[in-house]
C-alpha positions as CSV (number, residue, x, y, z in Angstrom):
1,X,-173.5,-8.2,125.9
2,X,-175.7,-7.5,128.9
3,X,-176.2,-3.9,129.9
4,X,-173.7,-2.9,132.5
5,X,-175.4,-2.4,135.9
6,X,-172.9,0.3,137.0
7,X,-173.5,2.7,134.0
8,X,-176.7,1.3,132.5
9,X,-174.9,0.9,129.2
10,X,-173.9,4.5,128.8
11,X,-170.2,4.0,129.4
12,X,-170.2,6.6,132.2
13,X,-170.9,6.2,135.9
14,X,-171.8,8.8,138.6
15,X,-169.3,9.2,141.4
16,X,-169.1,11.5,144.4
17,X,-165.8,13.0,145.7
18,X,-165.4,15.6,148.4
19,X,-169.1,16.2,148.4
20,X,-169.2,16.8,144.7
21,X,-170.9,14.7,142.1
22,X,-169.5,14.0,138.7
23,X,-169.1,11.4,135.9
24,X,-166.2,9.1,135.1
25,X,-165.6,6.4,132.6
26,X,-167.0,3.0,133.6
27,X,-164.8,0.0,133.7
28,X,-167.0,-1.7,131.0
29,X,-165.8,0.8,128.4
30,X,-162.3,-0.7,128.5
31,X,-163.7,-4.2,128.1
32,X,-165.9,-3.0,125.1
33,X,-162.9,-1.3,123.5
34,X,-160.7,-4.5,123.9
35,X,-163.5,-6.6,122.3
36,X,-163.8,-4.1,119.4
37,X,-160.0,-4.1,118.9
38,X,-159.9,-7.9,118.8
39,X,-162.8,-8.1,116.4
40,X,-161.0,-5.8,113.9
41,X,-157.5,-7.3,114.4
42,X,-157.7,-9.9,111.6
43,X,-156.4,-12.7,113.7
44,X,-156.6,-15.9,111.7
45,X,-159.1,-18.5,112.9
46,X,-156.3,-21.1,113.4
47,X,-154.7,-18.8,116.0
48,X,-157.8,-17.4,117.8
49,X,-156.9,-19.3,121.0
50,X,-153.1,-18.8,120.8
51,X,-151.6,-17.3,124.0
52,X,-148.3,-17.2,125.8
53,X,-149.8,-19.5,128.4
54,X,-150.7,-22.3,126.0
55,X,-147.5,-22.2,123.9
56,X,-146.3,-25.8,124.2
57,X,-142.7,-26.6,125.1
58,X,-141.6,-30.2,124.5
59,X,-140.6,-32.0,127.7
60,X,-139.0,-35.0,126.0
61,X,-136.2,-33.0,124.3
62,X,-133.9,-31.1,126.7
63,X,-132.4,-29.0,123.9
64,X,-135.7,-27.9,122.5
65,X,-137.1,-27.4,126.0
66,X,-134.3,-25.0,126.9
67,X,-134.3,-23.2,123.5
68,X,-138.1,-22.7,123.3
69,X,-138.2,-21.8,127.0
70,X,-135.7,-19.0,126.4
71,X,-137.6,-17.8,123.4
72,X,-140.9,-17.7,125.4
73,X,-139.1,-15.6,128.1
74,X,-137.9,-13.2,125.4
75,X,-141.4,-12.7,124.0
76,X,-142.8,-12.3,127.5
77,X,-140.2,-9.6,128.1
78,X,-141.1,-7.8,124.9
79,X,-144.8,-7.7,125.9
80,X,-144.0,-6.6,129.5
81,X,-141.7,-3.8,128.4
82,X,-143.8,-2.7,125.4
83,X,-143.3,-0.1,123.9
84,X,-139.5,-0.2,124.4
85,X,-137.9,3.0,123.4
86,X,-134.9,1.8,121.4
87,X,-136.4,-1.2,119.7
88,X,-140.3,-1.2,119.8
89,X,-140.6,-4.2,117.4
90,X,-140.1,-7.9,117.4
91,X,-138.7,-10.2,114.7
92,X,-139.0,-14.0,115.1
93,X,-136.6,-15.9,112.8
94,X,-136.7,-19.7,112.3
95,X,-137.7,-22.7,110.3
96,X,-141.3,-23.5,109.5
97,X,-143.3,-25.1,112.3
98,X,-141.2,-23.8,115.2
99,X,-144.1,-21.7,116.7
100,X,-143.3,-18.3,115.3
101,X,-146.8,-17.4,114.3
102,X,-148.3,-18.7,117.6
103,X,-145.9,-16.5,119.6
104,X,-146.5,-13.4,117.3
105,X,-150.3,-13.7,117.7
106,X,-149.9,-14.4,121.4
107,X,-147.9,-11.2,121.9
108,X,-150.4,-9.4,119.7
109,X,-153.3,-10.5,121.9
110,X,-151.5,-9.5,125.0
111,X,-151.1,-6.0,123.6
112,X,-154.8,-5.9,122.5
113,X,-155.7,-6.7,126.1
114,X,-153.8,-3.6,127.1
115,X,-155.8,-1.5,124.7
116,X,-153.3,-1.3,121.8
117,X,-154.6,-1.4,118.2
118,X,-153.0,-4.4,116.4
119,X,-153.5,-5.6,112.9
120,X,-152.5,-9.0,111.5
121,X,-151.5,-9.5,107.9
122,X,-150.1,-12.5,106.1
123,X,-147.2,-11.0,104.1
124,X,-148.2,-12.4,100.7
125,X,-151.9,-11.4,101.2
126,X,-150.9,-7.9,102.2
127,X,-148.8,-7.5,99.0
128,X,-151.6,-8.9,96.9
129,X,-154.1,-6.4,98.4
130,X,-151.7,-3.5,97.9
131,X,-151.1,-4.6,94.3
132,X,-154.8,-4.8,93.6
133,X,-155.2,-1.3,95.0
134,X,-153.3,0.0,92.0
135,X,-156.1,-1.4,89.8
136,X,-158.7,1.2,89.1
137,X,-161.4,-1.5,89.2
138,X,-160.5,-2.7,92.7
139,X,-162.6,-1.9,95.7
140,X,-161.9,1.1,98.0
141,X,-160.9,-1.3,100.9
142,X,-158.1,-2.7,98.8
143,X,-156.8,0.8,98.1
144,X,-156.5,1.3,101.9
145,X,-154.2,-1.7,102.5
146,X,-151.0,0.2,101.9
147,X,-152.0,3.1,104.2
148,X,-153.2,0.6,106.8
149,X,-149.8,-1.1,106.8
150,X,-148.2,2.2,107.4
151,X,-150.5,3.7,110.0
152,X,-151.6,0.7,112.2
153,X,-150.4,1.2,115.8
154,X,-148.9,-2.3,115.8
155,X,-148.5,-4.2,112.5
156,X,-148.1,-8.0,112.7
157,X,-146.6,-9.3,109.5
158,X,-146.5,-13.1,109.2
159,X,-144.1,-15.0,106.9
160,X,-142.0,-12.0,105.8
161,X,-140.3,-12.7,102.5
162,X,-142.6,-15.5,101.3
163,X,-143.2,-13.9,97.9
164,X,-141.5,-13.9,94.5
165,X,-138.8,-11.3,94.5
166,X,-139.5,-8.4,92.1
167,X,-138.4,-4.8,92.1
168,X,-142.0,-3.7,93.0
169,X,-142.1,-6.1,96.0
170,X,-138.7,-4.9,97.3
171,X,-139.6,-1.3,97.0
172,X,-143.0,-1.8,98.7
173,X,-141.6,-3.7,101.6
174,X,-138.8,-1.2,102.0
175,X,-141.2,1.7,102.0
176,X,-143.5,0.1,104.7
177,X,-140.6,-0.9,107.0
178,X,-138.7,2.4,106.6
179,X,-141.9,4.4,107.3
180,X,-142.7,2.4,110.4
181,X,-139.0,2.6,111.6
182,X,-138.8,6.4,111.1
183,X,-142.1,7.0,112.9
184,X,-141.3,4.5,115.7
185,X,-144.4,2.4,114.9
186,X,-144.0,-1.1,116.3
187,X,-143.8,-4.1,113.9
188,X,-144.1,-7.8,114.9
189,X,-142.8,-10.0,112.1
190,X,-142.0,-13.6,111.5
191,X,-139.8,-15.1,108.7
192,X,-138.7,-18.5,107.6
193,X,-135.7,-17.0,105.8
194,X,-132.2,-17.5,107.1
195,X,-130.1,-14.5,108.1
196,X,-126.3,-14.5,108.0
197,X,-126.0,-12.8,111.4
198,X,-128.7,-14.7,113.2
199,X,-129.0,-18.2,111.8
200,X,-126.0,-18.4,109.5
201,X,-126.3,-19.6,105.9
202,X,-128.8,-22.5,105.3
203,X,-128.3,-25.2,102.6
204,X,-131.3,-25.8,100.4
205,X,-129.9,-28.8,98.5
206,X,-126.7,-30.3,97.2
207,X,-126.1,-30.0,93.5
208,X,-125.2,-33.0,91.3
209,X,-121.6,-32.0,91.6
210,X,-121.7,-32.1,95.4
211,X,-121.8,-28.4,95.9
212,X,-124.2,-26.9,98.4
213,X,-126.8,-24.5,97.1
214,X,-127.8,-22.1,99.8
215,X,-131.3,-20.7,100.5
216,X,-131.9,-17.1,99.7
217,X,-131.3,-15.0,102.8
218,X,-133.6,-12.4,104.3
219,X,-131.4,-9.6,103.0
220,X,-131.4,-11.1,99.5
221,X,-135.2,-11.5,99.5
222,X,-136.5,-8.2,100.9
223,X,-133.4,-6.1,100.2
224,X,-130.5,-4.9,102.3
225,X,-132.2,-1.6,103.1
226,X,-135.3,-3.2,104.5
227,X,-133.3,-5.8,106.4
228,X,-131.2,-3.0,108.0
229,X,-134.2,-1.0,109.1
230,X,-135.9,-4.2,110.4
231,X,-133.0,-5.0,112.6
232,X,-132.8,-1.4,113.7
233,X,-136.4,-1.3,115.0
234,X,-136.8,-4.9,116.3
235,X,-135.7,-7.2,119.0
236,X,-134.5,-10.3,117.0
237,X,-135.4,-13.7,118.4
238,X,-133.8,-16.8,116.9
239,X,-136.1,-19.8,117.1
240,X,-134.3,-23.1,118.0
241,X,-134.2,-25.9,115.5
242,X,-137.0,-28.3,116.6
243,X,-139.2,-30.8,114.9
244,X,-142.0,-29.1,112.9
245,X,-144.7,-28.6,115.5
246,X,-147.5,-29.0,113.0
247,X,-146.1,-32.3,111.6
248,X,-145.7,-33.6,115.2
249,X,-149.2,-32.7,116.1
250,X,-150.5,-34.4,113.0
251,X,-148.7,-37.6,113.9
252,X,-150.1,-37.4,117.4
253,X,-153.7,-37.3,116.0
254,X,-153.0,-40.2,113.7
255,X,-152.1,-42.5,116.5
C-alpha cells in the first residue's frame, strides 16, 4: 500500500479548528483496519468475490426469481439494521446449492466493510479443531478454536449440523450457541437440515415397504436446547426450493 499523502503513513493528520491545531485519525486508518479484518476473517477462496450485488437470481423461473428475490431483500435488511436488538443473528435454512453460503459470506463482507470483526468457520472443521484442542500434543492455535468461537464479534458458521451426532458434539454446539445468545454476540449460520417449523419434514427415501423415511431435523441433530437458542437469537430465512446452483453452473460450463 502506498504511503497516505494526508498523514504520511502515520494514521493521524493535522487539522486546524477555531485557530487551534490538533491531530485526528486519518481516513486511511479505517481502510487499513478493514483490510486487516478481511485478511483475518477466514473467508474461503471460493467465496472471496461473493457479494449481495453479484448474487444471481434466475430469470427463467418465476417462482425461483420471486423466492430468491425475497431472500435477498431479507439478507439486505439484516445487514442494514445490524446489529438488531432483539435478534442480532441470521440463520439461512435450505437445501444444498440454494446460495446460503454465498449470502452468508456476502452479509459477512458487508459487515467487515463497516468495521465489524467477523470470522468464518466451516462447522465440521470448527468441531475438528476444538476436538484437537483437547489433545495435549496439539498446537496452541487449535486450543484457541473454542474460545474464538465464543468471543468473535460475529461468528459465521457454515453447514451447521453436518457432523456425526455424538453427545460431545451436541454439548459443544449447545455451549457455543448458548454463550453467544446469552451475551448477545451475533451468529450467522447456514444449514441444510430441515426444521419442522420452517421447512416441514423432509423425506430422505422410501423404504421397501413404501414407508417414508424422514431426514433428521435440525433439532434432532444439534439438540433441542441449541435449536431453541438459535431461533431466539436469529432471524430465520427459509431458502426456496430451486435447482442446485452449483450443478446448474457446472452444466453451463459443459455446454
